[in-house]
FIKOLZA-1660 file (N, C-alpha, C; in steps of 0.1 Angstrom, whole numbers, plus 5000, padded with zeros to 4 digits):
% residues 112
   i   px   py   pz ch aa at
   1 7115 0366 2569  A  M  N
   1 7123 0358 2554  A  M CA
   1 7132 0351 2551  A  M  C
   2 7135 0345 2552  A  T  N
   2 7148 0344 2546  A  T CA
   2 7150 0332 2533  A  T  C
   3 7153 0345 2520  A  G  N
   3 7157 0336 2504  A  G CA
   3 7141 0344 2496  A  G  C
   4 7144 0334 2482  A  A  N
   4 7130 0341 2478  A  A CA
   4 7127 0324 2483  A  A  C
   5 7109 0328 2478  A  V  N
   5 7099 0316 2483  A  V CA
   5 7101 0310 2467  A  V  C
   6 7105 0318 2460  A  Y  N
   6 7107 0312 2441  A  Y CA
   6 7122 0309 2438  A  Y  C
   7 7124 0292 2429  A  E  N
   7 7136 0294 2428  A  E CA
   7 7137 0297 2413  A  E  C
   8 7155 0304 2421  A  V  N
   8 7148 0316 2396  A  V CA
   8 7160 0305 2393  A  V  C
   9 7162 0300 2380  A  P  N
   9 7171 0293 2370  A  P CA
   9 7191 0301 2373  A  P  C
  10 7198 0291 2375  A  P  N
  10 7213 0305 2373  A  P CA
  10 7211 0307 2359  A  P  C
  11 7202 0298 2349  A  E  N
  11 7202 0309 2333  A  E CA
  11 7199 0324 2339  A  E  C
  12 7182 0327 2340  A  V  N
  12 7179 0338 2342  A  V CA
  12 7186 0349 2351  A  V  C
  13 7194 0342 2363  A  L  N
  13 7200 0348 2372  A  L CA
  13 7209 0359 2362  A  L  C
  14 7220 0354 2353  A  V  N
  14 7229 0356 2344  A  V CA
  14 7223 0374 2333  A  V  C
  15 7213 0371 2336  A  L  N
  15 7208 0383 2327  A  L CA
  15 7202 0397 2332  A  L  C
  16 7205 0390 2351  A  L  N
  16 7200 0409 2354  A  L CA
  16 7222 0413 2356  A  L  C
  17 7226 0424 2345  A  P  N
  17 7229 0432 2344  A  P CA
  17 7244 0437 2362  A  P  C
  18 7252 0431 2369  A  L  N
  18 7259 0438 2373  A  L CA
  18 7269 0447 2370  A  L  C
  19 7275 0458 2380  A  P  N
  19 7278 0466 2376  A  P CA
  19 7298 0458 2374  A  P  C
  20 7306 0469 2367  A  P  N
  20 7320 0459 2365  A  P CA
  20 7327 0459 2373  A  P  C
  21 7332 0443 2376  A  L  N
  21 7343 0441 2391  A  L CA
  21 7343 0455 2394  A  L  C
  22 7351 0464 2390  A  D  N
  22 7364 0471 2391  A  D CA
  22 7357 0484 2401  A  D  C
  23 7346 0482 2396  A  K  N
  23 7336 0491 2404  A  K CA
  23 7333 0491 2420  A  K  C
  24 7332 0483 2420  A  Q  N
  24 7328 0477 2431  A  Q CA
  24 7336 0475 2446  A  Q  C
  25 7332 0474 2459  A  S  N
  25 7338 0477 2470  A  S CA
  25 7347 0459 2474  A  S  C
  26 7349 0458 2481  A  E  N
  26 7357 0445 2487  A  E CA
  26 7342 0438 2490  A  E  C
  27 7333 0444 2499  A  Q  N
  27 7325 0439 2505  A  Q CA
  27 7313 0438 2497  A  Q  C
  28 7311 0445 2485  A  Q  N
  28 7300 0444 2475  A  Q CA
  28 7308 0430 2471  A  Q  C
  29 7314 0431 2463  A  L  N
  29 7322 0415 2457  A  L CA
  29 7318 0402 2470  A  L  C
  30 7323 0405 2484  A  R  N
  30 7318 0394 2493  A  R CA
  30 7306 0393 2493  A  R  C
  31 7299 0402 2494  A  G  N
  31 7282 0398 2491  A  G CA
  31 7276 0399 2504  A  G  C
  32 7282 0416 2511  A  R  N
  32 7285 0419 2523  A  R CA
  32 7274 0433 2523  A  R  C
  33 7279 0438 2506  A  V  N
  33 7267 0450 2508  A  V CA
  33 7267 0445 2494  A  V  C
  34 7250 0451 2491  A  C  N
  34 7247 0452 2476  A  C CA
  34 7256 0460 2466  A  C  C
  35 7257 0450 2453  A  V  N
  35 7261 0453 2446  A  V CA
  35 7260 0460 2436  A  V  C
  36 7242 0473 2444  A  W  N
  36 7241 0478 2430  A  W CA
  36 7237 0491 2440  A  W  C
  37 7242 0492 2455  A  C  N
  37 7241 0499 2467  A  C CA
  37 7246 0496 2473  A  C  C
  38 7245 0511 2487  A  P  N
  38 7253 0512 2499  A  P CA
  38 7247 0497 2506  A  P  C
  39 7236 0493 2503  A  A  N
  39 7226 0489 2519  A  A CA
  39 7235 0469 2525  A  A  C
  40 7235 0474 2536  A  T  N
  40 7244 0460 2544  A  T CA
  40 7233 0452 2543  A  T  C
  41 7237 0438 2542  A  L  N
  41 7228 0425 2537  A  L CA
  41 7232 0417 2545  A  L  C
  42 7217 0412 2553  A  T  N
  42 7218 0399 2562  A  T CA
  42 7211 0387 2554  A  T  C
  43 7215 0373 2561  A  A  N
  43 7209 0361 2554  A  A CA
  43 7188 0368 2547  A  A  C
  44 7182 0373 2558  A  E  N
  44 7174 0377 2555  A  E CA
  44 7172 0389 2545  A  E  C
  45 7183 0393 2539  A  T  N
  45 7180 0405 2531  A  T CA
  45 7183 0411 2520  A  T  C
  46 7195 0396 2517  A  A  N
  46 7203 0390 2509  A  A CA
  46 7192 0383 2494  A  A  C
  47 7200 0393 2482  A  M  N
  47 7190 0376 2473  A  M CA
  47 7205 0374 2471  A  M  C
  48 7208 0367 2461  A  D  N
  48 7220 0355 2459  A  D CA
  48 7218 0359 2445  A  D  C
  49 7221 0363 2435  A  L  N
  49 7224 0362 2422  A  L CA
  49 7230 0357 2411  A  L  C
  50 7233 0343 2423  A  G  N
  50 7239 0332 2416  A  G CA
  50 7256 0334 2411  A  G  C
  51 7265 0321 2407  A  A  N
  51 7275 0327 2409  A  A CA
  51 7277 0328 2396  A  A  C
  52 7292 0343 2402  A  R  N
  52 7295 0350 2384  A  R CA
  52 7306 0345 2382  A  R  C
  53 7314 0339 2369  A  R  N
  53 7330 0334 2367  A  R CA
  53 7332 0340 2358  A  R  C
  54 7346 0345 2366  A  H  N
  54 7354 0354 2359  A  H CA
  54 7367 0350 2353  A  H  C
  55 7370 0359 2345  A  R  N
  55 7388 0354 2339  A  R CA
  55 7394 0364 2339  A  R  C
  56 7404 0360 2341  A  R  N
  56 7415 0362 2346  A  R CA
  56 7431 0356 2345  A  R  C
  57 7438 0370 2332  A  Q  N
  57 7449 0367 2324  A  Q CA
  57 7448 0352 2321  A  Q  C
  58 7453 0344 2326  A  D  N
  58 7453 0326 2325  A  D CA
  58 7442 0320 2335  A  D  C
  59 7439 0326 2343  A  S  N
  59 7433 0318 2350  A  S CA
  59 7416 0324 2357  A  S  C
  60 7411 0318 2357  A  H  N
  60 7391 0320 2360  A  H CA
  60 7393 0324 2374  A  H  C
  61 7383 0330 2381  A  Y  N
  61 7376 0325 2399  A  Y CA
  61 7359 0330 2396  A  Y  C
  62 7359 0330 2402  A  V  N
  62 7342 0332 2406  A  V CA
  62 7338 0333 2415  A  V  C
  63 7329 0344 2417  A  T  N
  63 7321 0352 2428  A  T CA
  63 7306 0347 2428  A  T  C
  64 7307 0354 2438  A  F  N
  64 7288 0348 2440  A  F CA
  64 7285 0365 2447  A  F  C
  65 7277 0382 2443  A  P  N
  65 7272 0387 2444  A  P CA
  65 7254 0385 2450  A  P  C
  66 7253 0390 2458  A  R  N
  66 7243 0398 2460  A  R CA
  66 7237 0407 2460  A  R  C
  67 7220 0409 2457  A  G  N
  67 7220 0423 2461  A  G CA
  67 7205 0420 2473  A  G  C
  68 7203 0435 2475  A  C  N
  68 7195 0438 2479  A  C CA
  68 7174 0438 2473  A  C  C
  69 7171 0432 2479  A  R  N
  69 7156 0434 2477  A  R CA
  69 7152 0439 2464  A  R  C
  70 7149 0450 2472  A  R  N
  70 7148 0467 2464  A  R CA
  70 7152 0463 2448  A  R  C
  71 7168 0467 2447  A  C  N
  71 7178 0467 2433  A  C CA
  71 7176 0455 2424  A  C  C
  72 7174 0444 2433  A  T  N
  72 7173 0432 2428  A  T CA
  72 7162 0430 2417  A  T  C
  73 7147 0440 2421  A  A  N
  73 7136 0436 2423  A  A CA
  73 7140 0451 2403  A  A  C
  74 7145 0465 2411  A  R  N
  74 7150 0471 2397  A  R CA
  74 7159 0460 2383  A  R  C
  75 7167 0452 2393  A  A  N
  75 7175 0451 2378  A  A CA
  75 7169 0438 2370  A  A  C
  76 7154 0428 2376  A  A  N
  76 7148 0418 2375  A  A CA
  76 7139 0430 2358  A  A  C
  77 7133 0441 2365  A  K  N
  77 7122 0454 2356  A  K CA
  77 7130 0452 2343  A  K  C
  78 7140 0457 2345  A  G  N
  78 7155 0457 2335  A  G CA
  78 7156 0450 2321  A  G  C
  79 7166 0439 2328  A  A  N
  79 7161 0425 2317  A  A CA
  79 7149 0423 2318  A  A  C
  80 7132 0423 2324  A  L  N
  80 7124 0416 2310  A  L CA
  80 7120 0427 2305  A  L  C
  81 7120 0442 2302  A  R  N
  81 7120 0448 2297  A  R CA
  81 7126 0450 2283  A  R  C
  82 7141 0440 2286  A  D  N
  82 7149 0437 2273  A  D CA
  82 7147 0426 2268  A  D  C
  83 7143 0415 2273  A  H  N
  83 7139 0402 2272  A  H CA
  83 7128 0403 2263  A  H  C
  84 7112 0412 2268  A  A  N
  84 7105 0405 2262  A  A CA
  84 7102 0409 2249  A  A  C
  85 7110 0416 2241  A  P  N
  85 7100 0427 2224  A  P CA
  85 7114 0416 2216  A  P  C
  86 7124 0406 2219  A  R  N
  86 7129 0395 2216  A  R CA
  86 7132 0382 2214  A  R  C
  87 7124 0384 2226  A  C  N
  87 7115 0366 2228  A  C CA
  87 7100 0360 2221  A  C  C
  88 7113 0358 2214  A  E  N
  88 7097 0347 2203  A  E CA
  88 7082 0334 2212  A  E  C
  89 7084 0334 2220  A  Q  N
  89 7078 0328 2233  A  Q CA
  89 7065 0341 2237  A  Q  C
  90 7082 0351 2244  A  C  N
  90 7072 0364 2251  A  C CA
  90 7058 0371 2241  A  C  C
  91 7069 0373 2227  A  V  N
  91 7058 0380 2212  A  V CA
  91 7047 0370 2210  A  V  C
  92 7047 0359 2208  A  D  N
  92 7036 0347 2210  A  D CA
  92 7021 0343 2216  A  D  C
  93 7030 0342 2230  A  D  N
  93 7028 0335 2243  A  D CA
  93 7037 0343 2256  A  D  C
  94 7036 0353 2265  A  A  N
  94 7045 0354 2274  A  A CA
  94 7041 0343 2288  A  A  C
  95 7026 0340 2285  A  S  N
  95 7028 0339 2304  A  S CA
  95 7036 0312 2299  A  S  C
  96 7040 0318 2291  A  R  N
  96 7044 0302 2287  A  R CA
  96 7055 0302 2286  A  R  C
  97 7071 0317 2287  A  C  N
  97 7081 0318 2291  A  C CA
  97 7082 0316 2303  A  C  C
  98 7098 0302 2305  A  A  N
  98 7098 0305 2317  A  A CA
  98 7107 0317 2317  A  A  C
  99 7115 0325 2312  A  T  N
  99 7120 0329 2315  A  T CA
  99 7118 0342 2319  A  T  C
 100 7109 0351 2315  A  R  N
 100 7095 0360 2317  A  R CA
 100 7090 0353 2326  A  R  C
 101 7090 0339 2333  A  T  N
 101 7078 0344 2340  A  T CA
 101 7088 0339 2356  A  T  C
 102 7103 0338 2358  A  A  N
 102 7115 0337 2364  A  A CA
 102 7119 0356 2366  A  A  C
 103 7115 0364 2359  A  L  N
 103 7122 0373 2356  A  L CA
 103 7106 0380 2365  A  L  C
 104 7096 0384 2360  A  Y  N
 104 7085 0386 2372  A  Y CA
 104 7082 0388 2379  A  Y  C
 105 7085 0375 2382  A  Q  N
 105 7089 0368 2400  A  Q CA
 105 7099 0372 2411  A  Q  C
 106 7106 0374 2403  A  L  N
 106 7119 0388 2408  A  L CA
 106 7111 0401 2409  A  L  C
 107 7108 0408 2399  A  T  N
 107 7104 0423 2405  A  T CA
 107 7096 0418 2414  A  T  C
 108 7084 0410 2420  A  R  N
 108 7074 0413 2428  A  R CA
 108 7088 0408 2444  A  R  C
 109 7105 0408 2440  A  E  N
 109 7108 0403 2459  A  E CA
 109 7108 0419 2459  A  E  C
 110 7103 0429 2457  A  E  N
 110 7113 0440 2464  A  E CA
 110 7098 0440 2479  A  E  C
 111 7082 0435 2475  A  H  N
 111 7079 0436 2479  A  H CA
 111 7074 0426 2487  A  H  C
 112 7082 0415 2496  A  R  N
 112 7085 0405 2502  A  R CA
 112 7092 0412 2516  A  R  C
% end
């Protein structure tokens, strides 16, 4: 299976905390290896984590991190735990929160 069935909005992907750039290997920065673990990624196993813009002195550059399904699901679980208690919509009716729904879908990627 290639990619996720559910399209995750970019504004949700940025909620997944990534390791600092200076802690990532060249292979992780290039998306060949999961940003969280040493798993080598393929088109079938990689989860795209969205473009990330970084500032370096007076310029910007973009990285395109990727994660394995297991680590991405774990990061989404953590982001969901952080999001839900702070979100008024989640407190009122979690089923109506698009961010919660997207994060939940990412937690299910581990089993695909």
